[in-house]
C-alpha positions as CSV (number, residue, x, y, z in Angstrom):
1,M,213.1,26.4,-149.1
2,K,215.0,24.2,-146.7
3,H,218.6,25.0,-146.1
4,V,221.1,22.3,-145.3
5,I,223.7,23.1,-142.7
6,P,227.1,21.7,-143.6
7,T,228.2,18.8,-141.5
8,I,231.2,19.2,-139.2
9,D,233.9,16.6,-138.8
10,H,233.9,16.2,-135.0
11,L,237.1,14.1,-134.8
12,H,239.7,16.4,-133.2
13,V,243.0,15.1,-134.6
14,G,245.9,15.4,-132.2
15,A,243.9,16.0,-129.0
16,S,245.9,14.6,-126.2
17,D,244.4,16.0,-123.0
18,A,241.7,14.2,-121.0
19,T,239.0,16.8,-121.8
20,A,239.5,16.3,-125.5
21,A,239.3,12.5,-125.0
22,A,236.1,12.9,-123.0
23,D,234.4,15.2,-125.5
24,P,235.0,14.5,-129.2
25,W,233.7,18.1,-130.1
26,T,236.6,19.8,-128.2
27,G,238.3,22.5,-130.2
28,I,235.7,23.2,-132.9
29,S,233.4,25.7,-131.1
30,E,234.8,28.5,-133.2
31,D,234.0,26.7,-136.4
32,V,230.5,25.8,-135.3
33,I,229.8,29.3,-134.2
34,R,231.1,30.7,-137.5
35,R,228.9,28.3,-139.5
36,F,225.9,29.3,-137.3
37,F,226.4,32.9,-138.1
38,D,226.8,32.2,-141.8
39,V,223.4,30.6,-141.7
40,L,221.9,33.5,-139.6
41,C,223.3,36.1,-142.1
42,I,222.0,34.2,-145.1
43,E,218.5,33.2,-143.8
44,Q,217.6,36.0,-141.4
45,G,219.8,39.1,-142.3
46,L,220.0,40.1,-138.7
47,P,221.4,43.6,-137.9
48,K,225.1,43.7,-137.1
49,G,224.5,44.8,-133.5
50,M,222.3,41.8,-132.8
51,L,224.9,39.5,-134.4
52,S,227.6,41.0,-132.2
53,A,225.4,40.4,-129.1
54,Y,224.7,36.8,-130.2
55,R,228.3,36.2,-130.7
56,A,229.3,37.6,-127.3
57,D,226.6,35.4,-125.7
58,L,227.8,32.2,-127.4
59,D,231.5,33.0,-126.7
60,A,230.7,33.5,-123.0
61,F,228.6,30.3,-122.8
62,D,231.3,28.4,-124.6
63,R,234.0,29.6,-122.2
64,W,231.8,28.7,-119.2
65,L,231.1,25.2,-120.6
66,I,234.8,24.6,-121.2
67,E,236.0,26.0,-117.8
68,A,233.1,24.8,-115.5
69,K,231.9,21.6,-117.2
70,H,234.7,20.5,-119.5
71,K,232.2,20.3,-122.3
72,T,231.5,22.1,-125.6
73,L,228.6,24.0,-127.1
74,I,227.7,20.8,-129.0
75,S,227.8,18.4,-126.1
76,A,226.0,20.7,-123.5
77,T,222.9,19.2,-121.8
78,E,219.6,20.7,-120.9
79,Q,220.9,20.9,-117.3
80,D,224.1,22.7,-118.4
81,V,222.1,25.3,-120.2
82,S,219.7,25.8,-117.3
83,E,222.6,26.1,-114.8
84,Y,224.3,28.7,-117.0
85,L,221.2,30.8,-117.4
86,T,220.5,30.6,-113.7
87,V,224.1,31.6,-112.8
88,S,224.1,34.4,-115.3
89,M,220.8,35.8,-114.1
90,S,221.8,35.5,-110.5
91,C,225.0,37.5,-111.3
92,I,223.1,40.2,-113.1
93,K,220.5,40.5,-110.3
94,A,223.3,40.7,-107.6
95,F,225.1,43.4,-109.7
96,Y,222.0,45.6,-109.9
97,G,221.2,45.0,-106.2
98,F,224.8,46.2,-105.5
99,L,224.3,49.3,-107.6
100,V,221.1,50.1,-105.8
101,S,222.6,49.6,-102.3
102,A,225.7,51.6,-103.3
103,G,223.4,54.5,-104.3
104,C,224.4,54.4,-108.0
105,R,220.9,53.6,-109.1
106,D,217.5,54.3,-107.6
107,D,215.9,51.3,-109.3
108,D,216.6,47.7,-110.0
109,P,215.9,46.8,-113.6
110,T,215.9,43.1,-112.8
111,K,213.0,43.5,-110.4
112,A,210.5,42.4,-113.2
113,A,212.6,39.3,-113.7
114,R,212.2,38.3,-110.1
115,K,209.3,36.0,-109.7
116,P,207.7,35.6,-106.4
117,R,208.1,32.1,-105.0
118,R,204.9,30.2,-104.4
119,R,204.6,28.2,-101.2
120,R,203.8,24.6,-101.8
121,R,200.7,23.3,-100.2
122,S,201.1,20.2,-98.2
């Protein structure tokens, strides 16, 4: 059975700043995220802990997009998503590197995520 996701009126009435004018989706991330979780709950019945983690991830990505790119979740590009994931992973790797060098940990759990760079053949 195919579920239909309700449409969202993307015209933000009363938006006066330049960001809102540049991105017609400004100000509705909360509504879109809520609708997404409504669908997840109905279709997939995910555990509450996983839903909380998903919510935290989307909220963090939304904040980054707004602050760094002046965009919304809806208007994000492939490049925006890739940049966010790269920045996030770099931060996590640096954090665990710090913990290892400070003696708080003996291991780096991000080591498996580090891929060796291949040299390009000329």
